[in-house]
C-alpha positions as CSV (number, residue, x, y, z in Angstrom):
1,A,-55.6,30.8,0.6
2,A,-55.5,34.5,1.2
3,K,-54.1,36.7,-1.4
4,A,-51.6,39.3,-0.5
5,A,-52.9,42.9,-1.0
6,K,-51.3,44.8,-3.9
7,S,-50.2,48.3,-2.8
8,D,-49.4,51.1,-5.1
9,A,-47.4,52.7,-2.3
10,P,-43.6,53.1,-3.0
11,P,-41.1,50.7,-1.3
12,A,-40.1,51.6,2.1
13,V,-36.7,53.4,2.2
14,T,-34.3,52.0,4.6
15,A,-31.3,53.9,5.9
16,S,-28.8,51.8,3.8
17,S,-30.8,52.2,0.7
18,A,-31.2,56.1,1.3
19,A,-27.3,56.5,1.9
20,A,-26.7,54.5,-1.4
21,G,-28.8,57.0,-3.2
22,P,-30.9,56.2,-6.3
23,A,-30.0,53.1,-8.2
24,P,-28.8,53.8,-11.8
25,T,-31.2,53.2,-14.6
26,P,-30.6,52.5,-18.1
27,E,-31.5,56.2,-18.8
28,S,-29.1,57.5,-16.2
29,P,-25.9,55.3,-16.1
30,A,-23.5,55.6,-13.2
31,V,-20.9,58.4,-14.0
32,A,-17.8,58.9,-12.0
33,P,-17.6,62.0,-10.1
34,G,-15.9,64.9,-12.1
35,A,-16.1,62.9,-15.3
36,G,-16.1,65.3,-18.3
37,T,-14.2,67.9,-16.1
38,L,-10.4,68.4,-16.3
39,A,-10.1,67.7,-12.5
40,G,-12.1,64.5,-13.0
41,E,-10.3,63.3,-16.5
42,Q,-6.8,64.4,-15.5
43,P,-5.7,61.3,-13.4
44,G,-6.6,59.0,-16.4
45,I,-4.9,61.2,-18.8
46,M,-1.8,61.2,-16.6
47,R,-2.1,57.4,-16.4
48,A,-1.9,57.2,-20.2
49,L,1.2,59.3,-20.2
50,Q,2.7,57.0,-17.5
51,R,1.9,54.1,-19.7
52,Y,3.6,55.7,-22.6
53,Q,6.8,56.2,-20.3
54,D,6.6,52.7,-18.9
55,A,6.4,51.3,-22.5
56,H,9.6,53.1,-23.4
57,S,11.5,52.1,-20.2
58,A,10.6,48.4,-21.0
59,M,11.6,48.9,-24.5
60,S,8.4,47.3,-25.7
61,V,6.6,48.5,-28.7
62,T,3.8,46.1,-27.9
63,A,3.3,47.9,-24.6
64,L,3.4,51.1,-26.5
65,R,0.7,50.1,-28.9
66,E,-1.5,49.3,-26.0
67,V,-1.7,52.9,-24.9
68,Y,-0.9,54.3,-28.4
69,P,-2.9,52.0,-30.8
70,T,-2.6,54.4,-33.9
71,L,1.2,54.3,-33.6
72,P,2.4,54.9,-37.2
73,E,4.1,51.8,-38.6
74,E,7.1,54.1,-39.7
75,T,7.6,55.1,-36.0
76,N,7.0,51.6,-34.9
77,Q,9.8,50.3,-36.9
78,R,12.2,53.2,-35.9
79,L,11.5,52.3,-32.3
80,V,12.2,48.6,-32.8
81,T,15.5,49.5,-34.2
82,Q,16.3,52.1,-31.7
83,F,15.4,49.9,-28.7
84,R,17.8,47.2,-30.0
85,G,20.7,49.8,-29.8
86,C,20.0,50.7,-26.3
87,R,20.8,49.1,-22.8
88,A,18.1,51.2,-21.1
89,Y,15.6,53.8,-22.5
90,D,13.9,56.4,-20.7
91,V,11.3,59.1,-21.4
92,S,10.8,62.0,-18.8
93,F,8.4,64.9,-19.0
94,G,9.0,68.3,-17.6
95,N,6.9,70.0,-14.9
96,D,5.5,72.4,-17.5
97,K,2.7,70.3,-18.8
98,T,-0.4,71.9,-20.2
99,V,-3.5,69.7,-20.0
100,A,-6.7,70.7,-21.9
101,L,-10.0,69.0,-22.6
102,D,-11.8,69.9,-25.7
103,P,-14.8,72.0,-24.4
104,K,-17.1,70.6,-27.3
105,D,-16.0,67.0,-26.7
106,P,-14.8,66.1,-23.1
107,T,-13.5,62.7,-24.6
108,T,-10.5,64.4,-26.2
109,A,-7.6,66.1,-24.6
110,T,-4.3,67.5,-25.4
111,V,-1.2,67.5,-23.4
112,T,1.8,69.7,-24.3
113,T,5.1,69.1,-22.3
114,Q,8.8,69.1,-22.9
115,A,10.1,65.6,-22.9
116,A,13.5,64.1,-22.8
117,Y,14.0,60.8,-24.6
118,V,17.4,59.1,-23.6
119,C,19.0,55.9,-25.0
120,V,21.8,54.4,-22.9
121,A,24.4,52.6,-24.9
122,P,24.5,48.9,-24.8
123,Q,27.8,48.5,-23.3
124,P,29.2,50.4,-20.5
125,T,31.3,53.0,-22.1
126,N,32.4,56.6,-21.6
127,R,29.9,57.6,-24.3
128,I,27.5,60.1,-23.3
129,P,23.8,58.7,-23.6
130,D,22.0,59.7,-26.7
131,Q,19.5,62.2,-25.6
132,R,17.0,64.4,-27.3
133,T,14.7,67.0,-26.0
134,V,11.6,68.0,-27.7
135,R,8.3,69.7,-27.1
136,N,5.6,67.2,-27.4
137,V,2.0,67.6,-28.0
138,F,-0.1,64.4,-27.4
139,S,-3.6,63.9,-28.6
140,L,-5.7,61.6,-26.5
141,R,-9.1,60.0,-26.6
142,K,-11.1,58.3,-23.9
143,T,-12.5,55.2,-25.3
144,A,-14.6,52.7,-23.1
145,G,-13.4,54.6,-20.1
146,L,-9.9,54.5,-20.9
147,W,-7.6,57.3,-22.1
148,L,-5.4,56.4,-25.2
149,I,-2.9,58.4,-27.2
150,E,-4.0,59.0,-30.7
151,R,-1.1,61.2,-32.0
152,V,2.2,62.6,-30.8
153,E,3.5,65.6,-32.6
154,E,7.0,67.1,-32.2
155,T,6.6,70.9,-32.2
156,A,10.2,72.1,-31.5
157,R,13.4,70.6,-30.9
158,R,15.7,72.0,-28.2
């Protein structure tokens, strides 16, 4: 039986393999375009804030803990009580959001925005919904490719 000749030449490059580019190696993992830049990370940061809003709208502390796993226990208890007293709950953010990545650590970010928290009374009444408007500073960290909230501070009430 004849043995196939061993060649030291690199494998042939086909049009499909050339278009795909080099395969990622363990030394160079695939990285999303724009990762580590504000433009590349901002969509994920905004998704975290949307999940925060959605959890409040669903009046679900469990959903809130998924995006804000370090939610302080005192805040957790306050929200459980507060959600019980509302027929509906809403969080809305102003258009004045400031988003910044930490230049030394692009897996940390800060979002500063005006936020309105609204609790609608359980029974239809003439009562005006309970609303508070604050300036929030969200501290976020990207963990396993997902942006999560680490801390929420109220800097000023309006």
